[in-house]
N, C-alpha and C positions, 0 to 999 in steps of 0.2 A: 590517446589523447582525444577528446571530443572536439569536433570542428566548431570554431568560435561562431558566435551568432552573426558577425560583421562578414565574416567569409560565406556562411550560409546564405544571407541574403544578397551577397554579390553574385553567387551562382544563380539564385533565383532572377535576379534583375537581369543578368546575362541571356537567360533562357526565357525571358518576359513573363517570369511567374506563371510557367506552363509546365504541366508534365510531359516530359519528353516521350513517353510513350502512349498515352492516351489523349493527350491535348486539353485536360481538365484544368481548371484554374479556381483559386479559392473565391468566395468561401464555400464554393461546392466541394471541394477536397481540401485536406491539410497537406501542404507540399513538404517534403522531406528531401534530404540528399542522397544520391545514390553513388556508390563508387563503380566507376566503369570497370576497372581492375581491383577485384575484391581486397580489402585490407587482410583477410586470412591468406591471401596468397602473395602478400607483400606489396599491395596496392597502396600508394601514399594518399595524403590529404590535400594535395596540390590541387588548385582549381582546375588543372587541366584534365584530372581524372575524376572529377565531379560533374555530375548532372542533375536536374531537378527531376524528381518522381514524386507522385501522389502515394498516399499510404498503400493503396491496394496495389498500385503497379509494382510498389518497391517489395511487396511480398508476392509477386507472381500471380495476382489474381485477375488480371486483366490481359486480354488476347489483342488488343487494339496497339496499334504502332502509330507513331507520330505523322507518318507520312499520309495517313488516311484523315488528318484533321488539318484544314486551312489555318495557318498562323494568322494573327493580328498585328499587323505591323504598326497599327495606331494606339496599340493598347498603353494606357497611362500607367507607368511602372509604379509611379509613389501611390497611385488608388490600389493597385493589386498589392503593394506592400502592406497596407494597411488592412486590406482583405484577409491576407495571410495571417497577420497578427490576430485580426478578430477569430479566425478559424482556429488558431492555436489556443487562444484563451477560451473559445467553447469547448474545446476537446478537454482542457485542463478542468473546466467546472464540471463538466458529465464525468471525468474520472474521479473528482473529489466527492461527487454525490453518490457515485457507485461504491468509492470505499466507505463514506460514512454509513450507508445502508448495510454493507457488509459488517462494519464494526458493530452497529446495533444489534445485528442477527446473532453475532459471536458473542457479546455481551450476554444477551438474552439466554443463550446456550449455556455459558458458563454459569450463569446464576442459578439455571435450572439445575446443573450439577451440583452446585453448592447446596440447594435446596433439598435435593435428593440424599446427600451424603452428610450434611452437617446440620443446617435448620433453615426451615422456609419463613421463619418469622422476619429475619433480617440477613441481608446479603451485600457484599461488595458492589459499588457502583461502578461505572466506566472509568472513573479517575483512579481506581485501584487496579481493576482488571487489565485495562488496555496497556498501562505500561508494563505489566507483567508479561502480557502477550508479545509486545515488541521486544523484549529482552529475552525471553526465554521460550517464547512460541506456545501456541493454544493448546498442544498436547500435553506439554509439560505442566502448563497451569492446571489442566483438568486433572492429570494424574496426582499433582501435588494436594488438591483439594481432596481427592479420594483418600490419600495417605493420611491426611489429617483427621479423617472420620473417627478411627478408633480413640485417639486422645480425647476428641470431642465427646464421643459417646460414654467415655469413663468418667466425665466431668472434670477433667484437668483444668479447665479454663475457669471453673467456679460459675457462679451465677451472676456476678457483677461484670458488666463489660465484655461479656464472653465472647461476642461476635468480634470486637476489635482485637481481643487476644487471639482468636483463631484466624484472623487476617494476617497477623505477625507471625503466627506459627506456620501458615502457609508459605509465606514470604521467606522464612527460614528453611523450609523444606526445598524450596525452589533454588535458595543460594547454595545450599549443601549440594543438591542434585546436580547444579551447574559447575559445582567445584570437584565433581566426581568423588564425593564423599558422602553419599547417600546413607551409608551404613553407620556414620556418626550420629549417635543420638543426641536430640535436642536437649539443652539443658533448661532449667527454669528460667534463665534470663532471657530466653526466647519468646517467653509468654509474657509480655508486659502490657500495661496499660498504654493507650494510646488515642489520639483524636483521629479516628480513621473513619471517613465517611461510609455509611450504609443506608440502604433504603428500608423503609418500614413495611412495603408491600411484597407480596408474593411476586415472583417472576410470571410474566404474561406467557402463556402456553401458545 
């Protein structure tokens, strides 16, 4: 069970919002809780078993010890609490930006696979691809696009709304593979018309 935010900040306040290994404070670092006796070895989440550590020290990247840093008895704990909140929000925003960048690259990569194996005139947008990736994984999405290629090449989807039908077909392949029944042939009902968003441009190289 995760340590509650209230307990986390209670430990931070007790330790004057200071890393107990290197003496750093927010917003220069993001503080975390460290278990004195590790959870993996039976350590509890009781406050007596918790101390304040920065991100790097908690992962063993710092050789400094708290005895080398003079404490600040006049530290304003309310101010340091706000600084810690700011540091956590900044880390969250940075992680979200990194995730958005990675998702854009992933979508472009899958669109390029779609263009190579199906058609480069139209291809699914992130609104189609990212839910697939979240549910099935990027490797499965790429594989299912490739498995749909023979049917598309044979003209099984016709000429009207063919890309939307192909999207439905790839979705059906994903579901079948997820159910460990990839050998089960898809029926005509899997290839249906639908309002599926797609782009009119070729993927960016």
